[in-house]
Kinemage of the C-alpha trace (Angstrom):
@kinemage 1
@onewidth
@group {chain A} dominant
@subgroup {mainchain}
@vectorlist {calphas} color= white
{ca met a 1} P 150.272 112.922 88.789
{ca arg a 2} L 147.101 110.912 88.222
{ca ile a 3} L 144.152 111.592 90.536
{ca ala a 4} L 140.903 109.613 90.381
{ca thr a 5} L 137.570 109.423 92.154
{ca trp a 6} L 135.392 106.323 92.478
{ca asn a 7} L 132.224 105.536 94.398
{ca val a 8} L 133.163 101.932 95.098
{ca asn a 9} L 129.854 100.922 96.718
{ca ser a 10} L 131.476 98.772 99.446
{ca ile a 11} L 135.256 98.509 99.489
{ca arg a 12} L 135.251 95.135 101.221
{ca thr a 13} L 133.230 93.661 98.365
{ca arg a 14} L 135.409 95.215 95.649
{ca lys a 15} L 138.840 95.574 97.242
{ca gln a 16} L 140.752 93.477 94.713
{ca arg a 17} L 138.972 95.030 91.760
{ca val a 18} L 139.809 98.523 93.021
{ca val a 19} L 143.472 97.752 93.692
{ca asp a 20} L 143.893 95.935 90.364
{ca trp a 21} L 142.560 99.001 88.565
{ca leu a 22} L 144.749 101.357 90.597
{ca val a 23} L 147.835 99.454 89.513
{ca ser a 24} L 146.824 98.939 85.872
{ca ala a 25} L 145.765 102.585 85.435
{ca asp a 26} L 148.919 103.829 87.199
{ca val a 27} L 146.916 106.004 89.605
{ca asp a 28} L 148.738 108.062 92.232
{ca val a 29} L 145.753 109.195 94.314
{ca leu a 30} L 142.275 107.654 94.517
{ca ala a 31} L 139.388 109.299 96.358
{ca met a 32} L 136.776 106.700 97.292
{ca gln a 33} L 133.170 107.102 98.392
{ca glu a 34} L 130.632 104.726 99.920
{ca ile a 35} L 133.287 102.512 101.456
{ca lys a 36} L 130.533 101.221 103.779
{ca cys a 37} L 132.734 100.166 106.677
{ca lys a 38} L 134.317 101.371 109.882
{ca asn a 39} L 137.956 102.427 109.816
{ca glu a 40} L 139.110 99.181 111.414
{ca gln a 41} L 137.179 97.131 108.832
{ca phe a 42} L 138.864 98.712 105.813
{ca pro a 43} L 140.973 96.149 103.852
{ca leu a 44} L 144.248 98.016 104.302
{ca glu a 45} L 146.540 95.091 103.618
{ca val a 46} L 145.683 94.696 99.932
{ca phe a 47} L 146.305 98.417 99.352
{ca glu a 48} L 149.568 98.436 101.276
{ca glu a 49} L 150.820 95.409 99.355
{ca ala a 50} L 150.253 97.411 96.163
{ca gly a 51} L 152.238 100.367 97.546
{ca tyr a 52} L 149.409 102.624 98.716
{ca glu a 53} L 148.779 104.204 102.083
{ca val a 54} L 145.171 104.991 102.967
{ca gln a 55} L 143.373 107.643 105.003
{ca ile a 56} L 139.898 106.533 106.076
{ca his a 57} L 136.772 108.167 107.445
{ca gly a 58} L 134.096 105.535 107.994
{ca leu a 59} L 131.534 105.266 110.761
{ca asn a 60} L 129.324 102.265 109.974
{ca gln a 61} L 127.929 100.212 107.087
{ca trp a 62} L 126.687 103.374 105.323
{ca asn a 63} L 128.466 106.226 103.556
{ca gly a 64} L 132.194 106.517 104.312
{ca val a 65} L 135.066 108.064 102.363
{ca ala a 66} L 138.747 107.225 101.970
{ca ile a 67} L 141.805 108.329 100.014
{ca ala a 68} L 144.553 105.971 98.833
{ca ser a 69} L 147.886 107.401 97.700
{ca arg a 70} L 151.291 106.072 96.752
{ca arg a 71} L 152.726 109.515 97.550
{ca pro a 72} L 152.822 110.941 101.100
{ca met a 73} L 149.604 112.509 102.388
{ca thr a 74} L 149.678 115.447 104.804
{ca asp a 75} L 147.219 117.866 106.425
{ca val a 76} L 144.562 115.196 106.812
{ca glu a 77} L 141.183 116.744 107.602
{ca val a 78} L 137.972 114.913 108.496
{ca gly a 79} L 135.002 117.034 107.448
{ca phe a 80} L 135.150 120.609 106.190
{ca ala a 81} L 134.374 123.882 107.933
{ca gly a 82} L 130.630 124.409 108.198
{ca gln a 83} L 129.723 120.866 107.128
{ca pro a 84} L 126.154 120.204 108.271
{ca gly a 85} L 125.069 117.053 110.058
{ca phe a 86} L 121.990 114.894 109.748
{ca ala a 87} L 120.073 112.337 111.743
{ca lys a 88} L 116.460 111.219 111.529
{ca gly a 89} L 114.385 113.304 113.876
{ca his a 90} L 117.386 115.392 114.856
{ca glu a 91} L 117.099 118.930 113.552
{ca gly a 92} L 119.387 121.847 114.289
{ca pro a 93} L 123.058 122.798 114.067
{ca asp a 94} L 124.202 120.098 116.495
{ca ala a 95} L 123.057 117.169 114.336
{ca pro a 96} L 125.833 114.548 114.073
{ca gln a 97} L 128.075 114.660 111.008
{ca glu a 98} L 128.075 111.712 108.653
{ca ala a 99} L 131.236 110.267 107.058
{ca arg a 100} L 131.057 112.244 103.839
{ca ala a 101} L 134.202 114.379 103.529
{ca leu a 102} L 137.927 113.737 103.841
{ca gly a 103} L 140.734 116.038 102.708
{ca val a 104} L 144.481 115.494 102.243
{ca thr a 105} L 147.381 117.263 100.580
{ca val a 106} L 149.582 115.347 98.135
{ca asp a 107} L 152.619 117.060 96.592
{ca gly a 108} L 151.051 120.443 97.234
{ca val a 109} L 147.660 119.516 95.735
{ca arg a 110} L 144.693 119.678 98.098
{ca val a 111} L 142.318 116.769 97.364
{ca trp a 112} L 138.905 116.113 98.886
{ca ser a 113} L 136.916 112.888 98.695
{ca leu a 114} L 133.249 113.859 98.930
{ca tyr a 115} L 129.998 111.951 99.092
{ca ile a 116} L 127.153 114.442 98.755
{ca pro a 117} L 123.810 113.414 100.313
{ca asn a 118} L 121.344 111.832 97.896
{ca gly a 119} L 118.325 113.970 98.739
{ca arg a 120} L 115.921 110.992 98.575
{ca ala a 121} L 112.873 113.036 97.467
{ca leu a 122} L 112.135 116.681 96.692
{ca asp a 123} L 110.054 117.060 99.860
{ca asp a 124} L 112.274 114.949 102.106
{ca pro a 125} L 114.332 116.534 104.943
{ca his a 126} L 117.338 114.878 103.311
{ca met a 127} L 116.930 117.255 100.364
{ca asp a 128} L 117.320 120.284 102.601
{ca tyr a 129} L 120.377 118.578 104.095
{ca lys a 130} L 121.779 118.033 100.592
{ca leu a 131} L 121.340 121.679 99.617
{ca arg a 132} L 122.895 122.900 102.875
{ca phe a 133} L 125.796 120.492 102.386
{ca leu a 134} L 126.479 121.784 98.853
{ca glu a 135} L 126.228 125.413 99.981
{ca ala a 136} L 128.616 124.871 102.893
{ca leu a 137} L 131.064 123.027 100.633
{ca ser a 138} L 131.133 125.844 98.073
{ca leu a 139} L 131.662 128.414 100.827
{ca asp a 140} L 134.530 126.384 102.243
{ca ala a 141} L 136.130 126.043 98.791
{ca glu a 142} L 135.873 129.801 98.381
{ca arg a 143} L 137.438 130.370 101.814
{ca trp a 144} L 140.273 127.909 101.177
{ca gln a 145} L 141.218 129.583 97.910
{ca arg a 146} L 141.160 132.984 99.566
{ca glu a 147} L 143.494 131.755 102.310
{ca asn a 148} L 145.714 129.772 99.903
{ca pro a 149} L 145.917 131.919 96.758
{ca gly a 150} L 147.384 130.129 93.766
{ca ala a 151} L 147.324 126.681 95.399
{ca pro a 152} L 145.669 123.776 93.538
{ca leu a 153} L 142.430 122.452 95.049
{ca ala a 154} L 140.322 119.519 93.820
{ca leu a 155} L 136.837 118.610 95.021
{ca thr a 156} L 136.280 115.042 93.856
{ca gly a 157} L 133.517 112.551 94.404
{ca asp a 158} L 129.880 111.629 94.011
{ca phe a 159} L 127.882 114.869 93.958
{ca asn a 160} L 124.483 113.216 93.333
{ca val a 161} L 123.595 115.993 90.884
{ca ala a 162} L 123.282 115.802 87.096
{ca pro a 163} L 123.986 119.472 86.364
{ca thr a 164} L 122.674 119.566 82.769
{ca asp a 165} L 120.183 117.593 80.693
{ca ala a 166} L 123.119 116.060 78.818
{ca asp a 167} L 124.259 114.522 82.124
{ca met a 168} L 120.984 112.642 82.644
{ca gly a 169} L 120.132 109.617 80.515
{ca asp a 170} L 117.993 107.637 82.942
{ca pro a 171} L 114.329 107.877 81.798
{ca ser a 172} L 113.034 107.171 85.302
{ca phe a 173} L 114.159 110.640 86.431
{ca val a 174} L 111.338 113.078 85.709
{ca pro a 175} L 111.652 116.883 85.904
{ca gly a 176} L 109.546 118.316 88.715
{ca val a 177} L 109.321 114.922 90.406
{ca ser a 178} L 112.809 113.499 90.787
{ca thr a 179} L 115.930 114.450 92.670
{ca his a 180} L 119.340 115.036 91.025
{ca ile a 181} L 117.848 117.268 88.309
{ca ser a 182} L 115.775 119.815 90.243
{ca pro a 183} L 116.453 123.537 89.714
{ca ala a 184} L 117.529 123.894 93.356
{ca glu a 185} L 120.124 121.118 93.079
{ca arg a 186} L 121.446 122.388 89.784
{ca ala a 187} L 121.693 125.916 91.155
{ca ala a 188} L 123.625 124.608 94.164
{ca phe a 189} L 126.029 122.811 91.828
{ca ala a 190} L 126.415 125.909 89.640
{ca arg a 191} L 127.557 127.784 92.740
{ca phe a 192} L 130.918 125.993 92.506
{ca glu a 193} L 131.675 127.670 89.212
{ca gln a 194} L 130.906 131.014 90.842
{ca val a 195} L 133.666 130.314 93.384
{ca ala a 196} L 136.122 129.348 90.612
{ca met a 197} L 135.764 125.572 90.963
{ca thr a 198} L 135.278 124.198 87.450
{ca asp a 199} L 134.511 120.786 85.986
{ca val a 200} L 137.910 119.769 84.577
{ca val a 201} L 136.686 116.538 82.934
{ca arg a 202} L 133.919 117.566 80.523
{ca pro a 203} L 136.116 119.772 78.320
{ca leu a 204} L 138.286 116.698 77.658
{ca val a 205} L 135.547 114.039 77.745
{ca pro a 206} L 132.525 115.590 76.003
{ca glu a 207} L 130.254 112.553 76.428
{ca gly a 208} L 129.678 109.755 78.898
{ca phe a 209} L 127.987 108.876 82.165
{ca thr a 210} L 129.558 107.776 85.463
{ca phe a 211} L 126.643 105.884 87.062
{ca trp a 212} L 124.132 103.304 85.855
{ca asp a 213} L 121.503 101.752 88.113
{ca tyr a 214} L 121.696 97.981 88.514
{ca lys a 215} L 118.017 97.663 87.564
{ca gln a 216} L 116.155 97.686 84.256
{ca leu a 217} L 119.238 96.960 82.103
{ca arg a 218} L 120.315 100.563 82.573
{ca phe a 219} L 123.950 99.868 81.690
{ca pro a 220} L 123.414 97.838 78.481
{ca arg a 221} L 120.990 100.539 77.339
{ca asp a 222} L 123.426 103.271 78.418
{ca glu a 223} L 120.699 104.900 80.487
{ca gly a 224} L 123.007 106.433 83.053
{ca met a 225} L 123.855 109.765 84.545
{ca arg a 226} L 126.986 111.801 85.168
{ca ile a 227} L 127.114 112.559 88.884
{ca asp a 228} L 130.795 111.934 89.730
{ca phe a 229} L 133.082 114.926 89.279
{ca val a 230} L 136.503 116.431 89.646
{ca leu a 231} L 136.080 120.157 90.267
{ca gly a 232} L 139.306 122.134 90.239
{ca ser a 233} L 140.503 125.574 91.239
{ca pro a 234} L 142.265 127.612 88.525
{ca ala a 235} L 145.677 126.423 89.750
{ca phe a 236} L 144.475 122.814 89.530
{ca ala a 237} L 142.616 123.175 86.215
{ca asp a 238} L 145.655 124.739 84.567
{ca arg a 239} L 147.639 121.564 85.232
{ca val a 240} L 145.074 119.072 83.856
{ca val a 241} L 146.425 117.522 80.662
{ca asp a 242} L 144.117 114.513 80.293
{ca ala a 243} L 140.912 113.002 81.679
{ca arg a 244} L 138.990 109.749 81.336
{ca ile a 245} L 135.720 108.169 82.427
{ca glu a 246} L 136.568 104.488 82.935
{ca arg a 247} L 133.352 102.995 81.541
{ca glu a 248} L 134.842 99.496 81.274
{ca gln a 249} L 134.834 99.251 85.070
{ca arg a 250} L 131.030 98.955 85.012
{ca lys a 251} L 131.435 95.573 83.272
{ca gly a 252} L 132.459 92.176 84.621
{ca asp a 253} L 131.666 90.452 87.886
{ca ala a 254} L 130.114 92.436 90.742
{ca pro a 255} L 130.963 95.947 89.552
{ca ser a 256} L 130.093 99.105 91.438
{ca asp a 257} L 127.210 101.036 89.928
{ca his a 258} L 129.685 103.935 89.505
{ca val a 259} L 132.907 104.010 87.478
{ca pro a 260} L 136.178 105.828 88.156
{ca val a 261} L 136.836 109.317 86.817
{ca leu a 262} L 140.519 110.001 86.251
{ca val a 263} L 142.489 113.184 85.587
{ca glu a 264} L 146.179 113.576 84.860
{ca leu a 265} L 148.138 116.615 86.004
{ca ser a 266} L 151.374 118.002 84.673
{ca glu a 267} L 154.100 118.247 87.271
{ca asp a 268} L 154.289 121.467 89.274
{ca glu a 269} L 156.085 124.125 87.248
{ca asp a 270} L 157.811 125.220 90.451
{ca asp a 271} L 159.197 121.735 91.141
{ca asp a 272} L 162.849 122.242 92.067
{ca asp a 273} L 163.701 118.758 90.761
{ca arg a 274} L 163.036 119.738 87.171
{ca pro a 275} L 166.106 120.406 85.042
{ca met a 276} L 166.871 124.112 84.844
{ca ile a 277} L 167.030 125.712 81.410
{ca phe a 278} L 169.076 128.870 80.986
């Protein structure tokens, strides 16, 4: 099974590009972020014509997540337990939730499409929101594994954190000044490893970024950052046999500023359809 994540930066703008890549890369499940549309505005028809069903969580022209799959999706969940909300001038636990998290189960694999808040600035209220979001997500991943021991779980999406210096190649990001590389953000990201959610891509793809700003010739100069991840539980990580960062998708006409990240899983060892060997 091939599972990918892609911040598409407006699905209506890039619908054909996304579907063409899905088909050419033989992807089974795609987690999308920044779809930037309401549910009823999502271009379902082009996905359905290619053999994919889609689950969507979009609220307006900002944010938004979706998951396309050519295999049946079950246990659809909008938002995760403890997910914080945010609205300008609206503090407290009852702040409205943004469209940033969508979970489904496909062939026994639990997959989340996640769009972590940007943070905006180190002293911005959005940074506190970002850190609370990451903490709540790690706690929920820990809870889910405890309640579903041995089941594969994948947290995929745009985390808006470059966890190591090797993941940051954009010279405009300055330590002590910029988001994405602050000690607090990196510590929040490291928390996932403490709850047994590991980066399953880097061991197979030792170099490469997933995002390049449109400005200042960042892509031709390869001044990008790696902020899009597939984090897997032990049961998920054990089944990963290949991974790719699809850098070519940053080229051509009207690309997203992010590229897809793809992992391939072996089939479930407990699959009853496999031939039995005595």
